[in-house]
DRENSEZA-433773 format. One line per field, with one value per residue (C-alpha): residue number from 1; residue in one letter; x negated, y negated, z negated. Coordinates in Angstrom, 1 decimal. Layout:
BEGIN
k: NUM | ... .
r: A | ... .
X: X | ... .
Y: Y | ... .
Z: Z | ... .
//
This chain:
BEGIN
k: 1 | 2 | 3 | 4 | 5 | 6 | 7 | 8 | 9 | 10 | 11 | 12 | 13 | 14 | 15 | 16 | 17 | 18 | 19 | 20 | 21 | 22 | 23 | 24 | 25 | 26 | 27 | 28 | 29 | 30 | 31 | 32 | 33 | 34 | 35 | 36 | 37 | 38 | 39 | 40 | 41 | 42 | 43 | 44 | 45 | 46 | 47 | 48 | 49 | 50 | 51 | 52 | 53 | 54 | 55 | 56 | 57 | 58 | 59 | 60 | 61 | 62 | 63 | 64 | 65 | 66 | 67 | 68 | 69 | 70 | 71 | 72 | 73 | 74 | 75 | 76 | 77 | 78 | 79 | 80 | 81 | 82 | 83 | 84 | 85 | 86 | 87 | 88 | 89 | 90 | 91 | 92 | 93 | 94 | 95 | 96 | 97 | 98 | 99 | 100 | 101 | 102 | 103 | 104 | 105 | 106 | 107 | 108 | 109 | 110 | 111 | 112 | 113 | 114 | 115 | 116 | 117 | 118 | 119 | 120 | 121 | 122 | 123 | 124 | 125 | 126 | 127 | 128 | 129 | 130 | 131 | 132 | 133 | 134 | 135 | 136 | 137 | 138 | 139 | 140 | 141 | 142 | 143 | 144 | 145 | 146 | 147 | 148 | 149 | 150 | 151 | 152 | 153 | 154 | 155 | 156 | 157 | 158 | 159 | 160 | 161 | 162 | 163 | 164 | 165 | 166 | 167 | 168 | 169 | 170 | 171 | 172 | 173 | 174 | 175 | 176 | 177 | 178 | 179 | 180 | 181 | 182 | 183 | 184 | 185 | 186 | 187 | 188 | 189 | 190 | 191 | 192 | 193 | 194 | 195 | 196 | 197 | 198 | 199 | 200 | 201 | 202 | 203 | 204 | 205 | 206 | 207 | 208 | 209 | 210 | 211 | 212 | 213 | 214 | 215 | 216 | 217 | 218 | 219 | 220 | 221 | 222 | 223 | 224 | 225 | 226 | 227 | 228 | 229 | 230 | 231 | 232 | 233 | 234 | 235 | 236 | 237 | 238 | 239 | 240 | 241 | 242 | 243 | 244 | 245 | 246 | 247 | 248 | 249 | 250 | 251 | 252 | 253 | 254 | 255 | 256 | 257 | 258 | 259 | 260 | 261 | 262 | 263 | 264 | 265 | 266 | 267 | 268 | 269 .
r: X | X | X | X | X | X | X | X | X | X | X | X | X | X | X | X | X | X | X | X | X | X | X | X | X | X | X | X | X | X | X | X | X | X | X | X | X | X | X | X | X | X | X | X | X | X | X | X | X | X | X | X | X | X | X | X | X | X | X | X | X | X | X | X | X | X | X | X | X | X | X | X | X | X | X | X | X | X | X | X | X | X | X | X | X | X | X | X | X | X | X | X | X | X | X | X | X | X | X | X | X | X | X | X | X | X | X | X | X | X | X | X | X | X | X | X | X | X | X | X | X | X | X | X | X | X | X | X | X | X | X | X | X | X | X | X | X | X | X | X | X | X | X | X | X | X | X | X | X | X | X | X | X | X | X | X | X | X | X | X | X | X | X | X | X | X | X | X | X | X | X | X | X | X | X | X | X | X | X | X | X | X | X | X | X | X | X | X | X | X | X | X | X | X | X | X | X | X | X | X | X | X | X | X | X | X | X | X | X | X | X | X | X | X | X | X | X | X | X | X | X | X | X | X | X | X | X | X | X | X | X | X | X | X | X | X | X | X | X | X | X | X | X | X | X | X | X | X | X | X | X | X | X | X | X | X | X | X | X | X | X | X | X | X | X | X | X | X | X .
X: -11.6 | -10.0 | -8.4 | -5.5 | -6.4 | -6.1 | -7.0 | -5.5 | -8.8 | -8.8 | -5.2 | -6.0 | -8.9 | -6.7 | -4.0 | -6.5 | -8.1 | -4.7 | -3.6 | -6.8 | -6.3 | -2.7 | -3.7 | -6.4 | -3.9 | -1.4 | -4.2 | -5.1 | -1.4 | -0.9 | -4.1 | -2.9 | 0.5 | -1.1 | -3.5 | -0.7 | 1.4 | -1.6 | -2.1 | 1.6 | 1.5 | -1.6 | -0.1 | 3.1 | 1.0 | -0.9 | 2.3 | 3.6 | 0.3 | 0.4 | 3.9 | 3.0 | 0.1 | 2.3 | 4.7 | 1.8 | 0.3 | 3.7 | 4.2 | 0.7 | 1.2 | 4.4 | 2.8 | -0.1 | 2.3 | 4.2 | 0.9 | -0.2 | 3.1 | 2.9 | -0.7 | 0.4 | 3.2 | 0.9 | -1.6 | 1.1 | 2.5 | -1.0 | -1.5 | 1.9 | 1.2 | -2.1 | -0.6 | 2.2 | -0.2 | -1.7 | 1.6 | 3.2 | 5.5 | 8.8 | 7.9 | 6.5 | 9.8 | 11.8 | 9.5 | 9.4 | 13.2 | 13.3 | 10.8 | 12.8 | 16.0 | 14.5 | 13.1 | 16.5 | 18.2 | 15.7 | 17.4 | 14.1 | 13.0 | 16.2 | 14.5 | 11.7 | 13.7 | 13.4 | 17.1 | 16.3 | 14.5 | 17.5 | 20.0 | 17.9 | 17.9 | 21.7 | 22.1 | 19.9 | 22.0 | 25.2 | 23.7 | 22.5 | 26.0 | 27.6 | 25.1 | 25.3 | 29.0 | 30.1 | 27.2 | 27.5 | 31.3 | 30.7 | 27.8 | 29.9 | 32.8 | 30.5 | 29.1 | 32.7 | 33.5 | 30.4 | 31.2 | 27.6 | 27.5 | 23.7 | 23.9 | 25.2 | 23.7 | 20.2 | 20.6 | 19.0 | 22.5 | 23.2 | 19.8 | 20.6 | 24.1 | 22.7 | 20.0 | 22.6 | 24.8 | 22.0 | 20.6 | 24.0 | 24.7 | 21.2 | 21.8 | 24.9 | 24.7 | 25.8 | 29.5 | 28.6 | 25.8 | 27.0 | 24.9 | 25.8 | 23.9 | 24.8 | 24.6 | 25.5 | 27.7 | 30.0 | 31.7 | 35.3 | 36.4 | 36.0 | 38.4 | 39.2 | 35.5 | 34.7 | 37.4 | 36.3 | 32.7 | 33.5 | 35.4 | 32.6 | 30.0 | 31.8 | 31.6 | 27.9 | 26.9 | 29.0 | 26.9 | 23.8 | 24.9 | 26.7 | 30.2 | 33.3 | 34.5 | 31.2 | 31.5 | 33.6 | 34.6 | 34.2 | 35.0 | 32.3 | 33.6 | 30.7 | 29.4 | 32.9 | 31.9 | 32.7 | 30.1 | 29.9 | 28.6 | 27.4 | 29.4 | 30.9 | 29.2 | 26.0 | 23.2 | 20.4 | 18.1 | 20.6 | 21.6 | 18.0 | 17.4 | 20.4 | 19.3 | 15.9 | 17.6 | 19.7 | 16.6 | 14.9 | 18.1 | 17.7 | 19.8 | 16.8 | 18.4 | 20.2 | 19.6 | 20.7 | 22.7 | 24.0 | 27.8 | 28.8 | 32.6 | 33.0 | 36.4 | 37.3 | 39.0 | 39.3 | 42.7 | 40.8 | 39.2 .
Y: 50.8 | 53.1 | 56.3 | 58.2 | 61.2 | 64.5 | 67.3 | 68.0 | 67.2 | 63.7 | 63.3 | 64.2 | 61.8 | 59.1 | 59.5 | 59.7 | 56.4 | 54.8 | 55.9 | 54.7 | 51.3 | 51.0 | 52.0 | 49.3 | 46.8 | 47.7 | 47.4 | 44.0 | 42.8 | 44.2 | 42.5 | 39.2 | 39.5 | 40.3 | 37.4 | 35.0 | 36.3 | 35.9 | 32.4 | 31.6 | 33.0 | 31.1 | 27.9 | 28.5 | 29.0 | 25.9 | 23.9 | 25.2 | 24.4 | 20.9 | 20.4 | 21.5 | 19.2 | 16.3 | 17.1 | 17.5 | 14.2 | 12.4 | 13.8 | 12.8 | 9.4 | 9.0 | 10.1 | 7.8 | 4.9 | 5.6 | 5.8 | 2.5 | 0.9 | 2.1 | 0.8 | -2.6 | -2.7 | -1.9 | -4.5 | -7.1 | -6.3 | -6.6 | -9.9 | -11.2 | -10.0 | -11.8 | -15.1 | -14.8 | -14.4 | -17.8 | -19.6 | -21.2 | -18.6 | -20.3 | -20.6 | -17.1 | -15.7 | -17.5 | -16.3 | -12.8 | -12.7 | -14.1 | -11.5 | -8.7 | -10.0 | -10.2 | -6.7 | -5.3 | -7.3 | -6.1 | -3.5 | -2.3 | -0.9 | 1.0 | 4.5 | 3.5 | 1.2 | 1.7 | 2.0 | 1.7 | -1.6 | -3.0 | -1.8 | -3.6 | -6.8 | -6.5 | -6.1 | -9.1 | -11.1 | -10.2 | -11.3 | -14.6 | -15.3 | -14.7 | -16.9 | -19.9 | -19.9 | -22.5 | -24.8 | -24.4 | -25.2 | -28.4 | -29.5 | -29.0 | -31.0 | -33.8 | -34.0 | -34.1 | -37.0 | -38.8 | -37.9 | -36.6 | -32.9 | -32.9 | -33.8 | -30.2 | -28.3 | -29.4 | -29.0 | -26.2 | -25.0 | -24.4 | -22.8 | -20.4 | -19.7 | -19.0 | -16.7 | -14.9 | -14.3 | -13.1 | -10.8 | -9.4 | -8.3 | -6.9 | -3.2 | -2.9 | -2.0 | -4.7 | -4.6 | -5.6 | -7.0 | -10.5 | -13.1 | -16.5 | -19.7 | -20.6 | -24.3 | -23.3 | -21.1 | -21.7 | -19.5 | -18.6 | -20.4 | -23.7 | -23.5 | -27.2 | -28.2 | -25.9 | -27.4 | -31.0 | -30.1 | -28.6 | -31.7 | -34.0 | -31.7 | -31.7 | -35.5 | -35.5 | -32.8 | -34.3 | -37.4 | -35.3 | -34.1 | -30.8 | -30.1 | -31.4 | -29.0 | -27.1 | -26.2 | -23.1 | -21.5 | -17.7 | -15.5 | -13.1 | -9.6 | -8.3 | -11.4 | -12.9 | -16.4 | -18.9 | -19.6 | -22.8 | -21.9 | -23.9 | -22.4 | -18.9 | -15.6 | -15.5 | -13.2 | -12.9 | -14.9 | -17.7 | -17.7 | -18.1 | -20.8 | -22.8 | -22.3 | -23.8 | -26.7 | -27.3 | -27.3 | -29.8 | -31.9 | -32.1 | -29.2 | -27.6 | -24.3 | -23.3 | -19.6 | -16.8 | -14.0 | -10.8 | -10.1 | -7.9 | -8.0 | -11.8 | -13.2 | -16.6 | -19.0 | -22.1 | -22.8 | -24.3 | -27.0 .
Z: 54.4 | 51.8 | 53.0 | 51.5 | 49.4 | 51.3 | 49.0 | 45.6 | 44.0 | 45.6 | 44.5 | 41.0 | 41.0 | 42.4 | 39.8 | 36.9 | 38.0 | 38.5 | 35.0 | 33.5 | 35.3 | 34.1 | 30.6 | 30.6 | 31.9 | 29.1 | 26.5 | 27.9 | 27.8 | 24.3 | 23.1 | 24.7 | 23.0 | 19.7 | 20.0 | 20.8 | 17.9 | 15.6 | 16.8 | 16.3 | 12.8 | 12.0 | 13.4 | 11.3 | 8.2 | 8.9 | 9.3 | 6.0 | 4.4 | 5.9 | 4.7 | 1.2 | 1.2 | 2.2 | -0.7 | -3.2 | -2.0 | -2.3 | -5.8 | -6.8 | -5.3 | -7.3 | -10.5 | -9.9 | -9.2 | -12.5 | -14.4 | -12.9 | -13.7 | -17.3 | -17.5 | -16.2 | -18.8 | -21.6 | -20.4 | -20.0 | -23.4 | -25.0 | -23.3 | -24.5 | -28.0 | -28.0 | -26.8 | -29.3 | -32.1 | -31.3 | -31.7 | -34.7 | -36.5 | -35.6 | -31.9 | -31.9 | -33.2 | -30.5 | -27.7 | -29.1 | -29.1 | -25.5 | -24.3 | -25.9 | -24.3 | -20.9 | -21.3 | -22.1 | -19.3 | -16.6 | -14.4 | -12.9 | -16.3 | -17.0 | -16.8 | -19.2 | -21.5 | -25.2 | -26.2 | -29.9 | -29.4 | -27.5 | -30.1 | -32.8 | -30.6 | -30.4 | -34.1 | -34.7 | -32.2 | -34.0 | -37.3 | -35.7 | -34.4 | -37.7 | -39.5 | -37.0 | -36.0 | -38.5 | -37.8 | -34.0 | -34.1 | -36.2 | -34.0 | -30.9 | -32.3 | -33.3 | -29.7 | -28.3 | -30.6 | -29.4 | -25.8 | -25.5 | -24.4 | -24.7 | -28.4 | -28.9 | -25.9 | -26.7 | -30.5 | -32.7 | -33.4 | -29.7 | -29.2 | -32.1 | -30.7 | -27.2 | -28.5 | -30.5 | -27.4 | -25.2 | -28.0 | -29.0 | -25.5 | -24.7 | -25.5 | -23.3 | -19.6 | -17.2 | -16.2 | -12.6 | -10.5 | -11.3 | -13.2 | -14.6 | -15.0 | -18.6 | -19.8 | -23.3 | -25.5 | -28.5 | -31.0 | -30.2 | -33.3 | -31.4 | -28.4 | -28.5 | -28.5 | -25.5 | -23.4 | -24.1 | -23.6 | -20.2 | -19.1 | -20.2 | -18.7 | -15.3 | -15.3 | -16.1 | -13.6 | -10.8 | -11.3 | -11.0 | -7.5 | -8.4 | -7.0 | -8.9 | -11.5 | -11.4 | -15.1 | -15.9 | -19.2 | -19.8 | -22.7 | -23.6 | -24.6 | -26.7 | -28.4 | -28.9 | -27.7 | -25.1 | -22.3 | -20.3 | -16.9 | -13.9 | -11.0 | -11.2 | -10.8 | -8.7 | -7.8 | -10.4 | -8.2 | -7.7 | -11.4 | -12.5 | -9.9 | -11.2 | -14.8 | -13.9 | -12.2 | -15.3 | -17.5 | -15.2 | -15.4 | -19.2 | -20.5 | -22.2 | -23.3 | -20.0 | -19.2 | -16.8 | -18.2 | -16.6 | -16.6 | -19.5 | -19.1 | -19.2 | -18.2 | -16.8 | -19.3 | -17.2 | -18.7 | -21.7 | -19.5 .
//
């Protein structure tokens, strides 16, 4: 059993041992604190390094995705060019224009779109409309007289007019998210023909199972034409689906077109 110090020597020895013990304890505590602080600092640095790695990985993944997308586009373009070269010149020109129009209309490619190409497509469309306006108006009037809308809508004149409208509008941004299923287009110099064609078309399409008065008339702002549409504005998916249905029903040049400031003109029907 320990006994209390009695002499001053014993007391001095006791205090020195106590101080040494306390000092040792303080050193141990300080060492523990420093160790924990070092661990916390190391953990914080590791978290920062991990976060930076995540950001770098995400950036690299984004760059890789963009590179892959560009590679796919180049590959697809090369394939398209190869197939186009195998076609007769007239058909090759038609398909080349359609590919260019679809490229300019595709909202997913807006950031990578070649604006110069789309302006050239629009210039070509304006020229096409000017060159075909008279023939298209005469052909439409003849079809009205025959009471046969398809005589115009499936004619080379209508195909040239439709391509002109789609091309002329290709360089402009869409006015909304709306799309239209277009049965055919006419120059604005033929308002009488467009009304008669709309009425005749409504009778034909009602017989094919579409709702009454399904055909509507729109004025196009950029291409200065009339458009005969099946239904009113739709989503892109629905407009493309309706255009496919119309082509299967015998309207060979029906197409889907994004809204670029079109206004309803059903008063002409």
